[in-house]
N, C-alpha and C positions, 0 to 999 in steps of 0.2 A: 542613822538616827532622825533625820529627818522624815522619812517614809514611815517610821513607826507612830512620830508624833501626828503624822497627818492620818494614820489609821486610828489613833487614839481620838483625834478630834471628829472624825467621820462617826465613830461609834457613839461619842457623846451626842452628836446631832440626832443620830438615829434613835437612840434610846428613848426619848420621850413619845415619838410616833409608836413605838412597840407597846409602851405602857400606856398611851391613847387607846390603842386599837384592842388592848386586852382589857381595860376598862370599859369599851364599848361591847366587848363580846359577853360579860358576866351578865348584864342585865338581861341579854338575849337568853341566856343559859337559864336564868331564873324564869324568863317568860316560858320558855318550853317546858320547864319544869312544872309550873302552874298549868300549863294546858294538858300537860298529861294527866296531872291529878284531877282537873276538870273532867276530861274525858272519861277518867276512871270512875269519876263518882255519877256521870251520865250513864254509863253502862251499868253501874249498880243499880241506879233509879230505873232504869229501864227492865232489867231483869226481875227488880222487886214487883214493878207494876204487872209484867206478864206473868208472875207467881200468883200475884192477887186475882188477876182473870182466871188463871187455872183453877184455882181453889175455888173460886165463885161458880166456874162453870161445874166443877165437880159436884159441889153442894147442890148446885141447880138441879142437875140431872140426878142426884141421889134421892132428893126430896120431891121429885116432880112427878 
């Protein structure tokens, strides 16, 4: 019985550390998600700019 109570005490002592680590990991996951969204938006913007340049180039050579 004494060994089991010692194990229970150890689990009770370790649990707050696990909860703290989980709480620290969640903001990092959110940050990674936001960075991925930002990179996707930057990629879309880059593609849009290239598309506009291509359209301008086509119009320029068509009417030049």
